[in-house]
N, C-alpha and C positions, 0 to 999 in steps of 0.2 A: 725767696727768689722764683723756685721751682714754681709754685702755685701763682705766683704772678706771671711767669710765663706763660702757663698752661691757658690760664684767663686771657692771656692775649691773644693766643691761638684762636680760641672759641669766638672773641669778638669780631677778630679779623672775617669769620666764617658768616659774620652778619647775624650772630644768635646772642645778644647781649644779655636779653632773659635767663638762657641756659647756661651762659657765663654765670650770673648772679647766683641762680639755683644751684649749681653746683657747687660753686666756692661755700655757700652756704652748710651743705652739706657736709663738705669735708671738715668744717669747722666745729660745725656741731658734734659730729661723731669725737671728733680730736678733745674737744671740752667736755663732753657729757661721758664718753666711755673710754679714752686713750689718753689722757692727759695723766693719770695716776698709774700707767703702766707700771711695773717693777722691775720689768727688764728680768724677770726669775720666775717667769710663768708664762703658761701657754693659754692663751685666749681665744676664744672662737666669737664671732659676732653675727650678725645678718642685715645685710642691706638690703631693703625690700622695696621694692618700686613698682609700678604698672609693666604688665605686658607690654614692650617696645615704647617706653615712657622715657628714655635716653640713660639707660643704667650705665652704659660705657664711659659716658661723659662724667659720670660722677665717681666711678670707680677712678679716671685717671685725675680727677681732682683730690681724691682722697689720697693717691698714691704720692703726688706731687704735695701735696702739705706734709704728708710723713716723712718725705726724702726733707723737706726744711727742717724737721724736727731731727734730722740725724739718720736715720732709717737707710741702709744701704743695698740691700739684698730684697728683692720683690720679684715675686714667681706669679705671673698672671695664667690662669687657668682657661683652655677654652673646650667646647665640646670635642669629639673627637672626630673632625672632621678636617680635613685639610685646607679645602677653601676658607673656614672660617676661622682657623687658626693663621693661614696666611693673612687674612682680611684683616685680624686682630694686631697682626704683626707690622703690617703697613699701615695701620693707623697710629699705632704706637710709635712708629717711627717718626710719623708726620708730626703727631701732636706732643709727643715728649723729646723733643730733638735734644734738650741737653741731659738726658739719660744716655746709658751705654746699653743699649736695647739688642736682645740677643734672640735670635731664632731658634730651634728645637738642635740645629745642628752647630751653634755658636759658641762651643765651650772655649774654644782659645781664643775669643772675643772675649768671654767672660772672663779667662785668668789674665789675659794680658791688662785689663782695665786696673788690676791690683786693686780694687775698691777705691779708686781716685774718683771716679763719678757713680752715682748711685745704679744699680744695674737691675732691668728689667727683663725677666726671660719668661718669653711667651712657648708655652706648653699644651700641647692637646694632651685631654685625658687619657691617655693610653699607658698601658702596664709596662709594654716594652720600654717607650720614652721616658716615663718617670723613674722606672730602674734606670736607665742610664746616668739621668741627671741625678739621682741618689746618688750614685758613684764618683760622679763631677765634682759635685759640691763636697763631698765627704774629702776627697782627695787635696782640693785647694786649701782646705783648714780655716778658710774664711769664715765659716757657719760657727766656730769654736766660741769666738768673743761677740756676734754679731747676731743681734736677732734676728729671726726670719719673717718677712710679710707675705702671705700668702693670699691673694684675690681670686676666688673660684665665681667666675661665671657660669651661670645657671649652675651653683653650688648643690640643688636638689637631684640633679642627675649624676649618675653614674660614680661619683664621689662617695657616696654612702655604703656601707658594708650590705651588700646583697645576700652574703651568708650566715648574716646574725643569728639566725634561727638554727642554724647547724655548727654553732660554736666554733666557728671560722672565719676568717676575714676573706674579702674579695681582694685579687691583686691591686687594684688602682687604690681602694681605701688602704690596703695595708703600705705601700707605696708611699702616697700620701701623708699619712700618719708618721711615717720612718721620717721624711723630709722634715716635716714640721718640729720633729724631736733632733735635730742636727745640732741644733741650738739649746742653748737652757733657756731661750725663751723665744717666742714665737707669736704671729698675730694672724690668725686664719678667718678671713672676713668671707663670708659667704655672700653671696649675692644673686637675688631672683625674684622672678615675679611671682613665684608658685610655691610657698615656703612650706605646707603642708607636711611634709616628709620631714624637713627639718625640725619643725615644732613640735613631731611627735618620736624625735630622738630621745634617749635618756640620757641624765647627766653621766651615768657612769660609759656611756659609749665613746664620751668625749668630743661628742660631734652637735651638741644640745646648744646653741647660741646663748651665750650668758648675757648677751644685750643685742636688742633688736631695734633698728633705726629706719622708719619710712619717710621716703621723701615724695612729694607730691608732684604730678606731673604738672607741666606748663598749661599756660590758657589754652592752645590750639589744640590740645591733645582730643583723641575721640578715643575714649575706654569703654570698658564695660555699663556706667553711669549713662552714657550715651545710648549704646546700643542695644543693655538687656534690662532699662528701668520698666518694671511693667506698668507701671501707672503714670502715663500713657505709654503703650508699645509706641516704638519709634517709629517714623516715616520712612526710615531706611529698612525696616523689617517686612521682607513679604513670604508670607506664610505660604507654604508649598503642601500638595497633597501628602498624605504619611505613607500611602503606597506608591509614589511614583518611580523612587529609584529600583525596588523589587520589579517593575513594572519594566524599567529601564532595561534592565540586566535580564528580563526573563522573555521580553517579546521584540524581536528584530525590527518590526513595522510601528512600534509604539510611538505616538508623537507624544515628548512631554512639554505640556505648558508649561510647567515651571521653570525648564532648563531652556525652552525657545524665548519665554518671556526674558528670562537671564541674559541667554545670549544678546538680544536684541538691545536689551538696556544698556549693557556692556558695550554696543558698538554705538549708541546714540550717546552714551558720556563720552566715549571716544571722540567722538565727531565736536561734542561741545567743548572740549578742553583742547582738543587740539586747534579747532578753528576760532575759540574765542579766547582760549587762556596760552596759545602757542606754547603746548604742552608737546613734549616729543617721546613721551612713554606714557603706558595704559595698560593696566594689569587686571586679568580674570583668574581667580581660584576656582577651582572645581576639587571639592573633597567628598568623593563619594564613600569610602573605603578605606579599611588599612589592606585591602586584599589587592594583589597587582595585577589579577585578571579583570578587575573593575575598572582600572585605570585604563588599560587599554581599550575595555569595551565602552567607556564614556567617551573617551579622545575620538575613537572611531566614530561615535557619534555626533559628537560636535562637527568633526570632518563632514559629517555626512548632511548637516542641517547647514550647513553654510554653503556645500553647493547646493542643495534645495534654495537657499536665498539667491544664488546666481541664476538658477531655472527661473527664479519669480523674477528676477530682472527681466530676463530675455522676455517672459510671458506679459510684461507690463502691468504685475499684480504686487509688484513688492512695495509699492508706495502705498497703496491702499490697506494692503494687511496689517501693517504694524503700527496704524494710525492710533488704535485705542490704547496702546503702549504710551507713545509721545504725550497724547492728551493726558493720561495718567502723571506723568513727570510734570508737565506745564503747571497741573494743579498747585504743587510744591515747590516749586523751583522758578525763582524771577529770573527773568532776562535768559531762557530757556534759547539754545539755538534754533533760529527758525528751521520747518521740519525738512523745506525743500532743500537747505542747503547741509541737512544732516543726510538726509538721503542719498545725496549726491555723493558726499564724502564716503558713506558706505557702501556703494555701489562702486566707488573707485578702489576702494582697500580690498573690497572681495573680489574685482575682476583682476588686480595687480597681484592677488596674494600676498599681502602683505602683513597677513594677520598669520603668528606662528602658533601653533598647537602643539605643547610639550608635554613628556610625562616626567614627573619627578617622582622618584622614587629611589628605595636601595641598588636598584640594575642600571640606574641611570647616571651619565656623567652630570657632575653639580655644574651650574650656570649660573649666570647672573641675569637680572630682568630689569636693568637701569635705563634699556632706551627700547622702542619699537613697542608692537601691538602683541601683546603676548596673554595665550587661554594656556595656565598651567594646573595640568590633572593630576593629583598625588594622595598620599596619605600621612602616615607616620613620619616622613622628611618634610612636610610643609609645617612641622612646629619648631622647637627651639632654633633660635638664631637666624632663622630665615627671615628676610625683610624683604619687601616687594615695594618698592615707591609706587606712588599714584596707584594702589589698589583700588580700583572703582567698583568691582563686583565679587561676589562671593556665593556660590552655589555649595551648600552643605547640607549632606544628606547621610553622613555618616551614623551610625547606632550601633550599640554596645550594648549586652545582656549586661554589664557588669562596669559600666563607667568612673573612671577615675578623675576627682575633679581635677588638679594639676595636669593632667594630660590633657583631657577638654580644653582648658582656658589656653594652654601652649598653642592650641591648634587657633587661637582667636587673633588670625594674622590679620584682622581688619582695623586692628588697635592701631594707633600712631600718629603721627602729626602733620602728613601731607595729605591727609585725608579730607576731601569735599564733602561737609557734612550735608547739603543738599543734594548729592549727585549718587552719593555711594548706596550701593541695594546690597543687601544680603537675604539670599532665596534660603528657607531652612523650613522643616515640617515641625508643627506646633510643639511636640514634644521635645523636640532638640532644642527649641526656644527656651522652651520651661526649665529645663537644663540648666541651660546658660543663664537664665534670671536667677534659679536657686545659688548657682557658684557665685555668682557678682552679688548677690545678699550676703551670703558667708564672709565673702572676701571684705565688703564692707564693713562686717563686724568685726574683723582681724585688725583691719585698720583703725576703726574707733578703739579696741582695746589699745592698741600699740600707743595711739595718741593720747589716751587716757592715761597712761603710765602703768597698765597694770604689769604685773611681775610675771604672770604665766597667762600665756594665751590659749585660750579655749577654742575648739570648733565645734561645729555640730551640721548634720548633710541630711536630704531626704535620704529615706534608707534605701532607694535605690542607687544610690550614688554613695562610692567610697571617697575617702579624701585622697590617698594614694596607692601607690602599689605595695601590698602587703611584704613582699620580701626584703623589703628595707627597715619594718617596723620589728621590735622584738616584742614578740607575741605573749612571753610569760611576765610583761609588764605593762599591758596594752589593757588599756579600760573602755569598755563600750558601754552606756547607759541608752537605754533604747524607751523613746518616747511612748506614751502610751500605756506604761509598765508604772504599776504601783510599788514605789519603794518605800520602806520602813525597816526600822530596827527592833531586831528581837528582844534586844537587853537593853531599851531605851534609858537614857539619864538625862537630867536639866542643870545645865550650867548654873541657871539661875530659876527657879519655880515663881518666886516672887517677881522678878521683872518680866516673866511670861504673863501672869497673870494680869499685871500691869497693863502691859500691849495688848493682851486680849480682851480686855476688859469692856473697849466698846464695841465688841461683837456677841451679839445676842443669839444663844444657840436654838431658837426656834426660829431665825431667820433663816432659810436653806441655804444661800451662800453669801458671799460680798464678793464683789468686784473691787479690788486694790491695787496699790501701786506698787511696783516691784520692790520696792526697798522696803516697804512693808513684811513681804517676805521672808527677806533677806533677813532683816531683824529677829525673827523669830528662828529662823533656822540657825543662826547664830548662837541661838540657846539651848540648843537641844544636841543631845548627841547620842552616843551605845558607851556601855563597858568595854566592850570590844571593839578594837580597832577597826575590823575588816567588816564589820556589822552596820555600818553606817557611813558614809561621807560626806558629813557635812559642808567640808571644804570644798568637795567636788561640785556638790551641787550650787552653793552659792557662787563657784567662778562660772559653773553653766549658766546660773540663772544670769550673771552678769553679761555674758557673752550674747545671750540671746534677747538681753534688753538694749546691747550694742545695735542692734538691727533696727530696733525701733523705741527709740526713747520714748518714756510717757506709757509703754506698753502695760496695759492691768493684766494682773493675775487673778484668780481666783480663790478664794478662803473660805472653806467650813468650819464653823467652830462648835464642838460638842462637850458638854461637861457632863459630870457626876455619871459617866460610863460604869456599869458594874459587870466589868467583863473578864473573864480568866486571862491569866498570862499565858502567852504560847498561843493564842490561836488563831494566828496568821496574821492579816492584815488587820484584824479588828473593825474594819467598816460594814456599818449595816447596809442592808441591802438598797436602803434608798439613798445613803450617802453616797454608797459605789455608783448608782445611777445617777446622782447628780454630777458627780465628777466625770462619768463616763459622757453627759452631754456636752463636753468640753474639749473639740479636736485640737484646737489651736492654741488653746492657752496652756499655763502652768495651772496646777490645780494641787494646794496646800491644804490638807485636812488636818486638824488638830483636836485630837479625843484626850480630855482629861478622866484620868480613870478614878474610882473613888479610893482605890488601895488595898480591897479585898480581893480575894479570889487569886491566890499567888503571888500579891505585890509588897508583901511585909507590911502591909498598912499603911504603905505611904502612897500620899497622892502623887502622882505625874502626869506630865503633858506627853503624849506620843505623836509625833508626826507622822504623815502619809502624804509623799509627794509624788505627782505625775507629771511630764513632761509632754509636750503636744505631741499629738499622735505623728505617726510618720516621720520622726526623725530619730537619728542617733547620733548622741553626743560622744566625742572622743578625747582621751586623754592618757597620759604616760603615768606610771606610778614610780616616780623618782625613788 
């Protein structure tokens, strides 16, 4: 009943495809992961969807389906932002009209419902508010015999324990855990487009998801694979000078070619969409830095550039100044608005000050950008939960010495459904573009592992990029395996030397190396180990091999095979200078070297195969030891 009603509401908005996709998600999660829920357990799961790909609709669909299955108490968590909490509450009121929807101040409404209808309590992740509702829920007694369902939007943010390495619990984490334990049973569904921090939680923490469900974005979605596929580079990407932001900040008279081109591109796109597509909103996001002083400086520069354009209009040179940018647009955009009409439109909005330049950071009041022509300058506030309809242009120059993949990816406000693939332009330096490409590659690897049904999801990043913030990761159980480093067991053992002999029989030791399928490497690795548990991580290496292969199916690895090695036990890597040099020559491949020793010189007369593995240079592989 509830799911059917919610589906009708989505259909009524004209989005039948979203209705079908959200219903599919709800039913798949129930059938695959929740159908056998014992009502005497605390279960954590992860709903993983691309950034700005419609996660709220999928959440509401899951919630409605669970109500059909008899669940009564739902808590819907948002980030600690008044506007976002109110926005989610209003959307729940509209879309879930058959439910008892409660604001964070609606305790009496929740109490008076007396469990007659399923209740959805929309709360900010704020320690004071969560503590109040912990007391509210305790006082009703309703949770004693009813499981609690918590849907945590942006579940990797704020909810996790930021004091894990101090053997303490942060306030939000402690209160959320206490709420979920009010009943003898609970289901905690973490929802995010950046699951790195969640995947690196230990089982002991209680926050590691026991199941993961990934839902694919709809057909019109523009995301990482559209903008940040490096082969070939998207027409939407315009590379700017690496030094441009520094010059903008240090030189008052510096005329930024990149920012000027971005500004006119935005005005041209706005003209096209307003004149030909009858749009009434157009947005331009400028993300220069996390520092507030840079927001003010860049906003002032934009204002100065707009004023200069007005002067160029008065001087009669405006039309000719930007003809080259128009020509570049027209090469890739069919039926682009004619230049004269565009110029007339731009002159009009400049003369009548119809463009709003706004700063958006922690010091500014939150606002919406649902109408008008807006240029928004900001930093961290341009991340989670913020939606810019009809975002046509992005100028991104932010750089960080220690970037975090989840934080950077949440800044990808260019992703979404209402973007025009022909018109949208992203201006950024090449180093930043390469960073986004790296994150997109790893995201695809995570998705591939989930779709293949992997029980454990592994991740790896370039050495200059961290997966997430370190304060939510238990460093005592954190594993990093560095690419370019040779790993080998000091106390090697073979599961079956006969099987290893058979697999490796086709590889001649006189051949310097072989290029082989990664599955061959996996088969070999699964037959070697160590007499000491901490000496060699066969399972980890196999998992990382699978994760790396997920980025490039069919990717080859390097295998070096040597026999009759008369080497003393305990002599380090065992590699000869020649073989070490061969392996070092492959920076971007997995290299597995297999030595078979004669059994003399400390090996108790037993022949044995000894592995030495090296992962691609400049990558670090991350995992948690449970």
